[in-house]
N, C-alpha and C positions, 0 to 999 in steps of 0.2 A: 213491131211495136208503133214504129211510125212511118207514115206513108204520105209524101208529098206527091200530089197529082197534078201537074201542069199548071202549075201557079203563075201569074203574071202580076208583078207588083209595081207602083208607080209611085213616083213624086211628083206630085203635080201630072203634066202631060208628056213628062220622062219616064220613059218604062227603063227600069231599073233590072227586071226580070222576067225572062221571056220562056215561057214553057217549062220550069224547072220541075224535075221529077226525081225524087231519090226517095231510098228506103233505108232505114234502121231496124236493125232486128235486134230482139232482146237480149243482153249481154252483150253486145259488140263493141267495140270502140271503132265509129266511122269518122273520117276525116273530108273536108272540103278544102280543098288547095287553089289557088289562084294569085294572078296580080292585084295589087292595090286597084280598087276601083271594079274589081271585075263581077261584084255583088255579092260577096260572101257575108258581111255583114248584114245585109239587105235579106239575106236568107234566113237569117237569125229572126230580124227584127218581124219578119212576116209569121214566122215560127209562133214567136212570142206574142202576137196580136198588136206591137207595137206599130207597124206599118202594116195594114191588111191586106192581104193580095186583093187584086179587084177580080180577078177569076181564077178558076181550078178549085182545087179543096184540100186540105190537110186532114189526116186522119191520125188519130192515138189510139191505139188498140183497137181499132175498128169503128171508131167513134169520131166523127167530123168535129175538130175543134177550131174550124177557121171563124172569127166573128167572136170567141168567146174571150171575156174581161181577163186581165192578168193573174187576178184572184183565183180566179175559177182553175187556170192551167195550174199555178201553183197546189191548189186542192189535187189536182189529179197527179202531181210528182213531176211536172215538167219548171225546170228552174235552169234560169241563163244566168251566167257569169259574164257581163257586158265587157266589153273591149274598154281600156284604160281604166280597171278595175273599179271604179266608181262607190269606192266605200264613202262611209260618212265621216269625214276626216275631222269632225269637232266631239264625236264619242267614241270611247275606251274600245279595246280590241273585245272585252268582254261584250260591250253593248251593243257594238257591230253584230256580233254570234248572237244575241239575243233578239235583235230584228231579224236575222234569218230564220227564227222561230217562231215568228208573228202569228201564224195560222194555229199554231199548236197549244194545247192545254195542257198535258199531260207533264209536270214539272219535272219529274222522276226520271222521264226519256228524255228530257229536255238537257238535265244534267248530265246524263249519260252520254249523250250524244257531242254535248261541250267538252266532256273529259275525252271523247275519241277524237274531236279534231285536235286537242291539244298534244295528244299522244302522236297526230299525224303531222304536226306541226309544231316543234317543241318550242320553236321561235316566240310564238303565240304565247304559249304558257308564260314566259319569261316576260313579255310584253304586255300582260291580261290589264293591267291599269294603265298602258298608255293609250295617248289618244291617237286614232287611226292616221291621222294627217302628218305625223312626227316618224312613221315607219318608211324604211327603204322600201324602191319599187316593189324588190321580191316579197317583202313582210305583207305589203299591201294587197300582192298578188294572192300569198297564202291566205290572207286574211279573206278576200271577195271569194275564194273556193271554199273555204271552211264555212262563211257565212252560209253560201248555197247549200251545202252540205248539213246545214242545220234543219234545212225545210225536208230533209229526206228525200231527195229527189230519186225517183225512178226513170227520168231522162233528164241527165246533165247537159246544158248547151253551153259551150266555151268558146268563148271570142276572143282569138288571139291572146291566148295566156303568155307565150315567150315577147308580147311585144316590148321591147326597152330594156331587157332584161340580160343581165351579162350571163356568157355560156355556162359556166357552173351552177348560176342560179336556174337556169331555163332548165337542164339535165335534172336538177331537184326535182322543178314543177313536174318533168314530164315523169319521172318515176312516179311520184305518187299520183297521179292521173291513172297510169298503170296500177297501181296499186288501188285506189278507189273503185276502179273496173272491176279488179277481180276479187279483192275483199269484202269490198260493200255491195257487189252485186248491183254495181249502177250501170248503166247504159250509157253511152257518152258519144254525142255528136261534136266534132271539134272543127272550129273553123281556124286556120292557121296558114300565115304565109311563109313561116320556117316548115318549108314542104319536106326537106329532109327528114326533121325530127318527127314532125307528122306521121309520114308513113312508115317510118321505123315502128312506133306506137301503134299505128291503126290496125284493124283487121282487113278493113276495105276503105275506099278513096273515091271521090268523085273530082273531075279538074274543070275548073267554072273558067270561061272566058265572057267578056262581054254580055254578062247577064244570062248566061246559058250553060247547060252542062257539055263539055266538050267530049270527056271521057269519063268512063265509070270500069272500077276493074279490082282486083284485090291489091291490097296495098303492095305486097311483094311485086306485082307485076307492074303497078306504075313506076315502083323505086328503078325496075330494069327498063321502063318504057323509053327510047330514045328523045322521043320527044318531051317527054317529060323532064328528062335528064338537062337539056338543052335549055328548055324554058325556066325551072324552074330547081334545078339541085346545082346549076351552073357546073354541071360535067362536061 
């Protein structure tokens, strides 16, 4: 579904990504793990066109998407949930969800999807009229994921969904991500610093160091890899 080919991304004269290549197949959960500053978020920003790569290519279902605008990517079904949630804090839960469907016109299907995400995250149904900025961190993360689902993603890009959350909430979030993948048939590319949880969830994984991919394998093999255990799992 997604093929990243040898991309090089810069912030001014500083090279953040160095020849990054990776693939995500339809129906998979693929995770990208690595330390802070390794280039994980920049990889997602490159895929979303926010920080376009200077060279290399990105293909989605066989078509190059490098240089396409954000709205075009959303139309194609590529949706990113950014690091730090980035909900609209002065808008209600329902208004945030409606913003996720801003390119859609079928009101019946939008209502169906609104009910679907409320079923997925029952706490949002209870908070439907509450402004987003008053929600807890975990509730805001649920809202950010739900807002993305309102766009009916084919490929969901998740940036650090566990960041700053309590362990019990992290488990809930990861359980929901698995459910979205299996029940909604949504392909997921997950950037995550919590390597243990991410690799337990994913089918395959990539390890990033200093802006380059250093390891690629099945998630099970990466969990058993001694280098990964030492560097990222604290074992």
